[in-house]
N, C-alpha and C positions, 0 to 999 in steps of 0.2 A: 613737471608739476607747476612750474611758474614761480618758484622761489629758491633762493640759495641757502637759506637757513630757516630753522623752525625750532620752537620750544613748546613743551607741554607741561602743564602743572595741574595737579588735582589732589583730591582727598576723598575720604569716605568715612562711613560709620557702619559698624556691624552690631546688631542687637541679637542676643541669645534669648529666644522666647520660650525655651524649655519644652519642646515637643507639644505644641498646641494643635488642636484639630480645628480646621476651618472649612466652611462650606458644606453643601449637601453630600458631597462625595467623601468627606472625611479626610482631606489632605492634612498630613501631620507635618507641620513646619517646625524646624528647630532653630533656624537663623534667618534674619532678614538683613540685607546689605543695601546701602544707598551710596553711590559714588558719583562724583562730578569732576569734569575735566575742562580745562580751558587751553586752547591751541592758539599760538601766534606765530606768524612768519613775516618776512619782508613783503613789500608791495601791498601792505594793508590786508593781508590774509589773516583772518581770525576764525575761530570756531568754538563751539561749546558742545558738551555732551553730558547727559545724565543717564545713569543706569540703576536698575533695581534688580537685586538678585535674591533668590530664595534657596534655602537648603532644606531638603525633605528628609 
């Protein structure tokens, strides 16, 4: 992979929306999650990621 060490740090938030209907098809969502991560390694290797999750 090109590095000898790496570390990852991140966090997130989860919101309970209480079974709301969204859209024309009537999707029933109960929770929405947003997570973010930061990656660092030697040789100036870095990265970020963001994720969005839904519970039906």
